[in-house]
C-alpha positions as CSV (number, residue, x, y, z in Angstrom):
1,X,126.6,98.8,98.9
2,X,123.1,98.2,97.4
3,X,121.7,100.6,94.8
4,X,118.1,100.9,93.8
5,X,116.2,102.1,90.9
6,X,113.4,104.6,91.7
7,X,110.7,102.0,91.2
8,X,112.4,99.7,93.7
9,X,112.9,102.4,96.3
10,X,109.3,103.5,95.8
11,X,108.1,100.0,96.8
12,X,110.7,99.9,99.7
13,X,109.5,103.2,101.3
14,X,105.8,103.0,100.0
15,X,106.0,106.3,98.2
16,X,104.9,106.5,94.6
17,X,107.4,106.9,91.8
18,X,105.6,110.1,90.8
19,X,106.0,111.6,94.2
20,X,109.7,110.7,94.4
21,X,110.2,112.4,91.0
22,X,108.4,115.5,92.3
23,X,110.5,115.5,95.5
24,X,113.6,115.4,93.4
25,X,112.3,118.2,91.2
26,X,111.7,120.4,94.2
27,X,115.2,119.7,95.6
28,X,114.5,117.3,98.4
29,X,117.2,114.9,97.2
30,X,120.4,117.0,97.0
31,X,122.3,113.9,98.0
32,X,121.0,111.8,95.1
33,X,123.4,110.5,92.5
34,X,122.6,109.5,88.9
35,X,123.9,106.8,86.6
36,X,125.5,107.3,83.2
37,X,122.2,107.8,81.5
38,X,120.7,110.1,84.1
39,X,118.6,107.7,86.1
40,X,118.3,108.4,89.8
41,X,120.4,106.0,91.9
42,X,119.3,105.4,95.5
43,X,121.6,103.9,98.0
44,X,121.0,102.3,101.5
45,X,122.0,105.5,103.2
46,X,119.5,107.5,101.2
47,X,116.7,105.5,102.8
48,X,117.3,107.5,106.0
49,X,116.6,110.7,104.3
50,X,113.6,109.2,102.5
51,X,112.1,108.1,105.8
52,X,112.8,111.6,107.4
53,X,111.1,113.3,104.4
54,X,108.1,111.0,104.6
55,X,107.8,111.4,108.3
56,X,108.0,115.2,108.1
57,X,105.6,115.3,105.2
58,X,103.1,113.2,107.1
59,X,103.4,115.5,110.0
60,X,102.2,118.3,107.8
61,X,105.6,120.1,107.3
62,X,105.7,122.0,104.0
63,X,108.1,120.8,101.4
64,X,109.9,124.1,101.5
65,X,110.7,123.5,105.2
66,X,111.6,119.9,104.6
67,X,114.0,120.9,101.9
68,X,115.6,123.5,104.4
69,X,115.9,120.7,107.0
70,X,117.5,118.3,104.6
71,X,120.0,121.0,103.4
72,X,120.8,121.8,107.0
73,X,121.4,118.2,108.0
74,X,123.7,117.7,105.0
75,X,125.9,120.6,106.4
76,X,126.6,118.6,109.6
77,X,126.9,119.5,113.2
78,X,127.2,123.3,112.6
79,X,123.5,123.4,111.9
80,X,122.3,121.4,114.9
81,X,120.7,124.4,116.6
82,X,118.9,125.5,113.4
83,X,117.5,122.0,112.9
84,X,116.4,121.8,116.5
85,X,114.6,125.2,116.1
86,X,113.0,124.1,112.9
87,X,111.7,120.9,114.5
88,X,110.6,122.7,117.6
89,X,108.6,125.2,115.6
90,X,107.0,122.5,113.6
91,X,106.1,120.5,116.7
92,X,104.2,123.6,118.0
93,X,102.2,123.6,114.7
94,X,101.4,119.9,115.0
95,X,100.3,120.4,118.6
96,X,98.0,123.2,117.5
97,X,96.6,121.0,114.7
98,X,96.0,118.2,117.2
99,X,94.1,120.5,119.5
100,X,92.0,121.7,116.5
101,X,91.3,118.2,115.5
102,X,90.3,117.3,119.1
103,X,87.8,120.1,119.0
104,X,86.4,118.8,115.7
105,X,86.1,115.3,117.2
106,X,84.3,116.7,120.2
107,X,81.9,118.5,117.9
108,X,81.2,115.3,116.0
109,X,80.6,113.5,119.2
110,X,78.1,116.2,120.1
111,X,76.4,115.9,116.7
112,X,76.2,112.1,117.0
113,X,74.6,112.4,120.5
114,X,72.2,115.0,119.1
115,X,71.2,112.7,116.2
116,X,70.9,109.6,118.5
117,X,68.5,111.5,120.8
118,X,66.5,112.9,118.0
119,X,66.3,109.6,116.2
120,X,65.2,107.8,119.4
121,X,62.5,110.5,120.0
122,X,61.5,110.5,116.3
123,X,61.9,114.3,116.1
124,X,64.5,117.0,116.8
125,X,61.8,119.0,118.6
126,X,62.9,117.0,121.6
127,X,65.6,119.6,122.2
128,X,63.0,122.5,122.4
129,X,62.2,121.6,126.1
130,X,65.3,119.7,127.0
131,X,66.5,120.8,130.4
132,X,70.2,121.2,131.1
133,X,70.2,118.3,133.6
134,X,68.9,116.0,130.8
135,X,72.0,116.7,128.8
136,X,74.9,114.3,129.7
137,X,77.7,116.2,131.6
138,X,80.2,115.3,128.8
139,X,77.9,116.9,126.2
140,X,77.4,120.0,128.4
141,X,81.2,120.4,128.7
142,X,81.6,119.9,125.0
143,X,78.9,122.5,124.2
144,X,80.5,125.0,126.6
145,X,84.0,124.4,125.2
146,X,83.0,124.5,121.5
147,X,80.8,127.6,121.8
148,X,84.0,129.5,122.0
149,X,85.3,128.2,118.6
150,X,83.5,130.2,115.9
151,X,83.5,127.6,113.0
152,X,82.5,124.8,115.3
153,X,79.9,126.9,117.1
154,X,78.2,127.3,113.7
155,X,78.4,123.5,113.1
156,X,76.7,122.9,116.5
157,X,74.0,125.4,115.8
158,X,73.1,124.7,112.2
159,X,70.7,121.7,113.0
160,X,68.9,123.6,115.8
161,X,68.4,126.7,113.6
162,X,67.1,124.6,110.7
163,X,64.7,122.8,113.1
164,X,63.4,126.2,114.4
165,X,62.9,127.5,110.8
166,X,60.6,124.5,110.1
167,X,58.2,125.4,113.0
């Protein structure tokens, strides 16, 4: 059985030593052993937990929830349903975040289209008399969709309102 120092394991899983120390401090490594002088000892089987922790962290799961998940998994099969529920709830949060990010990307696409048209025309006043049929269908759909999202609606309008103030 291979054992690793924290610096070795940090390189192996591409997580900083500082982060691994912090994870240990907040209780994410209840399985971790220490040597005679108190140094953390990582074993091959600990890699699985490190990858799970890293995966869940990258997915946006809070460290408190990751700790709960690790503790449940260490209890064995009696916690399968609880772990399933925890992951299912987090999946819903990830899906919502993906949807929000999609809206943000759509808003950026709109703004890039807006700037492209304004730059080609040499002025943002081009939009003053732009007819709906002159706006690409994709941008029309984006505008309609994003006008229902308050923070993005403001992002879409900010340029046009600044342009009108200048007149």
